C-alpha positions in Angstrom: 103.1 75.7 87.8 102.2 72.8 85.5 100.9 73.6 82.0 99.2 70.4 81.2 95.5 70.6 81.1 95.0 72.9 84.2 92.2 75.3 83.9 91.9 78.3 86.0 89.3 76.7 88.3 91.8 73.9 89.1 94.5 76.3 90.6 95.1 76.2 94.4 95.0 79.4 96.3 98.9 79.5 96.4 99.1 79.0 92.7 96.4 81.7 92.1 98.1 84.4 94.0 101.6 83.5 92.6 100.3 83.5 88.9 100.7 86.4 86.7 98.2 89.1 87.2 96.7 91.1 84.3 97.7 94.8 84.1 94.2 96.1 84.9 94.2 94.2 88.2 97.8 95.4 89.0 96.4 99.0 88.8 93.3 98.0 90.9 95.6 96.4 93.4 97.7 99.6 93.5 94.5 101.7 94.2 93.6 99.2 96.9 97.0 99.7 98.6 96.7 103.5 98.4 93.3 103.4 99.9 94.6 101.2 102.9 97.6 103.4 103.4 95.5 106.5 103.5 93.0 105.0 105.8 95.8 103.8 108.1 97.2 107.3 108.2 94.0 108.8 109.3 93.5 106.3 111.9 97.1 106.7 113.3 96.9 110.5 113.3 98.4 112.0 116.4 96.0 115.0 116.1 92.6 114.8 117.6 90.2 114.3 114.6 86.4 114.2 114.6 85.0 110.8 115.0 83.6 110.7 111.3 87.3 110.9 110.1 88.2 107.9 112.1 85.2 106.0 110.7 86.0 107.1 107.2 89.7 105.9 107.9 88.5 102.5 108.9 86.3 102.0 105.9 89.2 103.2 103.8 91.5 100.4 105.3 88.7 97.8 105.0 87.9 98.6 101.4 91.4 98.8 100.4 92.3 95.4 101.8 89.4 93.9 100.2 90.1 95.3 96.9 93.9 94.4 97.0 93.2 90.8 97.8 90.3 90.3 95.2 92.8 91.9 92.7 95.7 89.8 93.5 93.8 86.6 92.9 93.0 87.5 89.3 94.9 85.3 86.8 96.0 86.2 83.5 94.8 84.1 80.6 97.5 81.9 78.9 
């Protein structure tokens, strides 16, 4: 990544997701990943669960993936 007069708004998407992430957003990203894994486990459960559990699992997967992708695009100030 170039260091000459590039602001955070000038970054391309690829540069933004590969740039260093602040520690707070690393924690948020981890929470989002855990939410997604729990949701996927609920959805893939071999035991017959009530429909509300499947709905909650779907929401956990969706919310976790959104949280993770937003946290990954945060860029640390230089």
